[in-house]
Every structure is written in structure tokens, then in C-alpha cells.
N, C-alpha and C positions, 0 to 999 in steps of 0.2 A: 359435291356431286357424287352420285352413286357410282359404283364400280361397274355396273352393267345396266342394260336397259330394264332388267327386272330387279327390283329392290332386293338386296341381300337380306334385309330384315324380314321381308315377306317370305323369302326362301326359308329363313330360319324358323319362322312361325309355322310354315307349311310342313316342314320336315318334322318339327316337334309334334304337330297334330297327328302325324302318321304313326308315331310311337305311342301316343296317348289314347285312351279310350275317349269316345265322343261324350262330351258333357251335355247334359240337358240344358234347355233354355233357362235363364234365370227366372225366379218367381216374379220379379218386377216386369219382365217382358211379357210373361204369360198373362199377368194381371192387366197390363195395358191393352193387349190384344182382346182379352175377354171383355173389358169395359167398352172397347170400340165397337164390338158386335152387339152389345145389348141395347134394347130400345130405351127410350127416355123414361118410360113408366117404371123401369127397374132401377132408377137412379138411387133410390134409398138402399136397395139391396147391394148395389155396387159400393156405396159408401161403407156399408157394414163389412163387406169383404175387404175393402181397402184397409179398414181399421184392423181387421184380423191379420191381413198380410203384413201390415206395418208392425204389429206386435210380434209376429214371427221373425221379421227382419231384425227387430230389436233384440230378440232372444238370441238370434244367430250372432249378432254383433257382440253380445255379452258372453259368447262361448269362450272358454279358455283358449289360449294359444295352442296348447297341447291338443285340445279337441279339434280345433280347426286344422291343425296339421294332420291329424289322423283322418279327418274327412277328406282332405286334399290328397292324401296318400292313396286312398282307394280309387282315385281317378287314373292311377297308373296301372297298366295291364301287368299282371304277375306280381303286384306288390305284396300279396299275401304269401308268396313263395320266396320273397327276397331273402338272401343271406343276411346275417347280422351286419356285415360290412356294408352292403348296399343300403340297408335300412338306416344305418348310422350316417352314411353319406347324404342320404335324402334329408335327414333331420338337421344335419349341419347346414346344408344349403338353405333349408327352409327357415332356420333360426339364426342365420349368420349375422344379421343386423342386431340381434338381441343377446348374443352370448359372447363371452370372452374367447378370443381365438389365439392371440399371440402372447408370448412370455412378457412379463412386465419390463424386464431390462432391455427389450428390443425398442422400447419407446424412444430411447436416446438416439439410436442409429436411424430411426424412422421419423424423427421429429419434423422433418421438412415436408411430410405428407399429411393430407387432411384425414387423419385417423382419430376417431373419438376415443376418449379415455377408457370407456368400458371394454374396448377390444383387448386392452392389456391387463384387465383385472382378473387374470387367471389365478388359481389357487390349488391347494391339494384336492379340494372337492371338485373344482372345475379346471382340470388341467388344460394346457394349450392344445390346440388342434394342429397348428403349424408351428414347428419348433425344430431345433437341432439337437442331435444326440451328443454333439461334441461338448467336452468339458473345458475346452480352451477358449481364450478370448478370440484367437484367430479363427477358430471354427465357428463361433457365434457370429463373428463379423462376416464370414463367408456366407452364412445363411441370410443375414439381413441385406447383404449386398445383392444376392441373387433375387431376393424378394423386391428390392428397390428397382432392379432392372425390369422385373415383371410389371411393376406399377408404372414405370416410365414407358412401357411398351405401347400403351394407348396413345400417348402423345407422339411417339415415333411413327406409329401407323398413320395417324391423321396427318402428320407432316409429310409423309411419303405420298399419300393420296393427294393432298392439296398442292403438291409440287408437280403433279402430272397433268398433262393435257388430256382430258378424258372425253374429248369430243368424238373420237372415232372408236369403233368396236375393237380395233386392234390395240389401241392404247389402253382401253379398258381391260382387256385380257392381260396385257403386259403388267399393268398396275396391280391387278388382282393376284398375279403370280408373284410379283415382287413382295406384296404385302404378306402373302401366305408363307413365302420363304423367310421373311423377317420374323414372323410369329413362330414358325417352326424352329428357327435357329435359337430363339430365346427359350422356347420350351425344352429343346434338347439340352441347352446349357443348364437349365434347372434340373433336368433328369441326371445330368452329369454330377451336379452338386449332391443330389440325393444319393447317388451311388457311392460317392466318396464319404458322405456323412454316415451312410449305413454300412460302410466297410465291405461292400461287395463290388467295388469298382475293379478289383483285380481277381474276381472269381468268374468262373465259367457258368453263367446263369441262363435261365430261360426267363426272359422279361415277363412281368405281369402287367405292364402298361406300355402302350404304344402311342406315338405321336405321328400323325400322317396327314398329308395334304390331299384333299379331294378336289380333283378338277371336274367340275360339274357339267353334265349334259343338260338337256332342257327339262327333263322330268325328274321330280323329286323322288319318285319311286326307285329310280336307278341309283340315286345317291344313298338312299336307305339300304338298298340291296348290297351296295359296295361296303358300307360301314359294317353292316351285319355280317357279311361274309368274312371280313378281315378279323373281327373280334372273335367270331366262332372258330376261325382257324387257330388263333392264339390259344383259345380255351382247349382245343383239341390237343395242341402241342403240350400244354400243361398236363393234361391227363396222361398222355403217352410218357412224359418224363417221370411221373409219379407212380406209374404202374409197378406192381410187385414183379411182374414178369416182363419188365421192359426189355426191349431188344438189345442185344449186346453191341450192335453197331449204331445205337441211337446217337451218341455224341459224334461218332465218325461221320454220320450222314448229315447231321445238322450243323456241326462245327460252330457252335456259338463262340463268339469272341468279340472283343472290343477293339475296333480298328483305330489306328492313329488318324486324327483329323487331317484332312488335306483340303487344299483350296479347290473350290468348284468354279467353273466358268460357264457362262450362259451357253457358249458355243458347244461345249462338251455335253451339257445337259440336254440341249435341244437335239443334238445328234443321237443321243441314246433314246430319247423319247420317240423320235421319228423311226429309229431302227425297231423299237418295240412295236410301233404301229404297223410296220411292215410285217413283222413276225405274226402279229395278231391277225392281220388280214389274210395272211397265207394259211394260217391254221384254223380259221373259222370262216363261216359264211359271211360275206360282206353285208353289213347293216349300216348304210350311209347315214341314217338319221341318228345313229349313236356316236358318230365321230364329231368331236369338237376340236377342230384345228389340230394342235400338236399332241393331243392326248385321246386315247380311245378307252372307253369304259364299256365293257360288255355286260349285257343283262343275263342273269342266270336262268338256266332252263328249269332247274328245280333246286330245292334246298340241299338235296343229297349231292347233286353235281357241284354246287358251290362248295360244300364242306370238303368233298374229296379232292377237288381241283386245288383249293387253297392249301389243303394239308400237304399234298404232293409238292406244291410250290415251296412251302415252308421247309419240308424235309430235304428238298433238293438244294436249297440255297443256304447261305450262311446267315446267322443271326447276330446282329451287333448288340452289345450291351448298351445301357443308357448312356447318353452323352455323345453318341455318334453324330457325325456331321450329316448335312443334307445329302452330300455326295455319296456317303456310304449307304444311306438308307435307300438311295435310288438304285444302287448296283448290288449292294451286299445283302441286306437283310431280307426277311421274308414278308415284310409288311409294307414297305414304302414304294415299291415299284408300281406306279400307276399304269404302266404299259402292259402289265401282266393281265391277260384276259380272264374273265370269270367263266366263260362258256368255251369249252374246247371240244373238238370232235373226238369221240372215244376211239382209241386205237384197238380196243378189243371189247368183247362182251363181258369180260371178267370184272366183277365189282372190286374196286380197290379196297385195301384193308381199312376197317373202321373200328373205332373204339367199341368193344363189346358192351352189351347192355348193362352187365353187372361185373365189371372188372374189379380186382382187388388193388387198392392203392396203399402205398407206404404211409401216406397221410392224405387228408382231405384236399382235393384240388382247390386252389384259391379262386377268389373273385378276380377277374381281370378287368382292366380299365382301358378305354380307348378315347384319345383326344384327337378329334378329327377337325381339320382346318378347312373351312370353305370361305374364301375371300377374307373378310375381316372377322368372321365368326369362328368360334371353336365350340364343338359339340362334345359333351361328356357322356359316354356310354359305359354301362357296366354289364357284366355277364358272370353268373356263378358257374364256373367250369365244372363243378362237381355234379351238376345236373345233366351232364351229357348233352345230347342233341335236343333234349326236351327243355333245356334252359331257355329263358326268355331274355332277350337283349333289352335292357332298360335305358331309355333316354332320361338322363338325370337333369341336365341343365345345359344351357348354351350361353355364351358371353359374346359380346360384340365390341371389338376393339376400335370401332369407329365412334362409339358413344363417349364423348369427352367427359361426361359426368360419372362414368363408371370405372375410372382407371384403377382405383383402389380395390373395388369389389371384383373386377375382372381378374386381378392378380391373386387375390385371396381365394377366389373360387377355384382357380386352376391349381393353386398350391395345395389345396386340400386333398384331391385324389393322388397327387404326386407323393405327398407325405404318407398317405395311407398305403400306397403301393410299396414305398420304401420300408415301412414298418413290417409289412407282411413278409417281404424278402428277408429282413433281419431276423425274423422269428424262426427261420429255417436255413441259416447259413451253412449248416452241416450237410445240406443237400447238394452243395456245390463244391467243386474242386478248384484249386488255384489255376489261373491262366499261366501258360508258359511265359517266361520272362520277356521274350521278344514281343508278346502280344499285350503287355500291360499298357494301360492308358496313361499317357503323359499329358496332363492338362496344360503344360507350358510349351508343348511342341508347336 
């Protein structure tokens, strides 16, 4: 049974369509309509056109996989301006069923899963996409273990859903939140592994990937606005961090650190959400149709307002490094507090500081990744932070953890951007300083 009265699959497809360019009708549909409108006396002409269209369809089918990929790539807005990391991510997603992805020796630890042999047939010419940098057996096992847990996540989600009584809207919302919390916890754990594997778990970093739960209102446009605002805020923070003339109090104001995990209770979470609602309603005009029970998502007035508001929120609050618990991301970091409104009443007419049009950077700002959880779905977004406010947020792919036939591909799809983000941070470890000893992450705590 679905988690809500509106199919989450339809939600996903609707949101996806808002990021993609409109596609023209297929040639087959156009031909069918054309034939239906023609009089009988033109039957012979129709047959000739049918034959011509059939030949074109055959030629299209005979296109190389690379050509079809390039053709499909052009359907994405901004694809011609993609950074090489975004382009590579798209290509991996497009070809993931046809290319080797995992190291050969991982086949032993993953032998209990329905993985085809070619997935492990990596080589020097075709290196793995998902892998561990560790040279120890324990490090390799940690990698396969976290991937195994991602594969098992689909079954865990389905089990949770099927154990719930979803007849009432309240139960549906409760189940949706429990599912989202489960998915987020598993993805946070994967990010924690990536941080340890990349040797930046004890560094004061600016994350280049975020995992966040989206509590959806009734309109897809507001979900898109939410996800877009969050990833743009992260991109802006990356630019500020890498500026040559970075403010001396940058780290003091952002205070990035990795919090020690602590247990979260539904009671404490609900209390914070309701308190956030109250603050939101007091600081903004009341918009009843935007309120969905325990969570408020405000619609942006303009892109500039979104960017400035989110940036102030990020600078004002602490940022947790990968591996933080759901509790920390609710209270601590600048990405996970869904009670933070997007539209705030301006306190003055002074425009907040913004990244200049042509600032100088110590290195090129990176591509940032957003993994947004909506019910059983996870949306993967990317943004090239080096392009400033002109950068286009790209919807790369979405996975559905309610699809029992996609457990392996769900896991592999989400592991790809996590590994890509890890490798990017590893390429510039010198940008970050060690965390104070008391703030280091203890995975066994």
C-alpha cells in the first residue's frame, strides 16, 4: 500500500519532469495521430510514411550506446555546461548496467546478492567506480559491509511499510517519516564510512555532499524550491571557503565539526519541529496551505532571497561532518533543519553580502551533491559551485526503496556520488585543519 493518497512514484516522476526539459512526442505517437486524421484515399501514402518511419526507428535502434547516451544527455537543462564530474556521474548512471563498477575481490563478500559477474570485471583500463582506498583487509571489509547494508535497505524499507497499518492519513505520515529516518540513517552511516576511508573524518571540513529529509507539502514546485535552495546554499559556502580573501572569522562563524552521535527520541524531535513551526509562523506571514502537520516549508519569494537566507542560516549554525546522526542534522548543521523557513521578513533594506561576480579562489570550487529523501525515494542533485549563482541545479537520478526488484541498483546508484564526493575531498585534504581532540568522531561511541 502506498505511503500516501498520492503515489510517491508519481511524485518522483513529477519532480523529475520539473528539472528536465520537455521532451517532444515520440515519432510513433505522431505517426499514429497523423494516420488517424488522414482520409482513406491516402492509405497508400500512409503506408509509405509508415515504412519510412519504421526505417528511421530501426536506424535509431542501431545507434551506438554512446550515441544514445549523448542524445539523452541533451534532454537535461544545462547539460552543455556540466562540469566534468557531473558529466561523468550522468554517464555512470546511464551505463551502470553495462560497465564494471566494483573491485573483483569484493565478489567474495557480496556473493549472497544477485550481482552479475561483469560488475566485478574491472581492470587497469576500466577501474572501479565504487571502491575503498584502504589497503587493509579490515578496510576492504568495512567497505563491502556498508554496501551490503545499502543493498539490504530496500528490504528493510519494505518490511517497515508492510508492518504498518496505513489506512489512516496519520499512520501514512508516521510511516513515511519512519521510512525517511531509516534511509537517512543508513546514508549517514555510508557517509561516515567514506569520511574514514578518505581520511578526513578527523578534519574540519566543509562537506561537498548532503543528505536531507524533505517533508513534502502538496505542490511539487515547493519541494523543488526547497532542494534547490539547500544545494545552492552549500555551493555558496564552498565558494566562501575557497576565496583568496576569505574572512578571518569564517571558521569561527561556521564552526564546522563532527558531533558525537547521540540517541534521538521521537518526543524530542517532535518538540523541536513544533518549536520551529512556531518560530516560522512568528517571523513570517501565515500561509496555511503551506503547513503540513508537524513541518512547515516556506515558498521562496525570489532566488536572491533564497540564497541569502540560506547562506545566513549556514553561517549562523554549526556544520556537522559526514557521519552525523539524524539528531545532529536536525539541530546542528546548516542543511537538515526542515523547520527553517525559506522566506523571512527582511529586517533592513541592506542587501546581505553575496559572492562577488568574479572573486579569486585558491582552487576551483567543486561540484556539490545533494541526496534528498522523500518518502521511499531518494533524489540525486548536483551543482557546479564554481559557476556562482548562474549555476544550474541538475536532477541526475532518483531511486525508490519500495521497489523490491531494485535493491542492488538502489545501493550502487547512491554509492556512486558518495564515492565521488569522497574522492574530491581527498584531493584537497591540505585545505582543512585537524579537529580538536574532543571533537573527533568515535564510531564506537
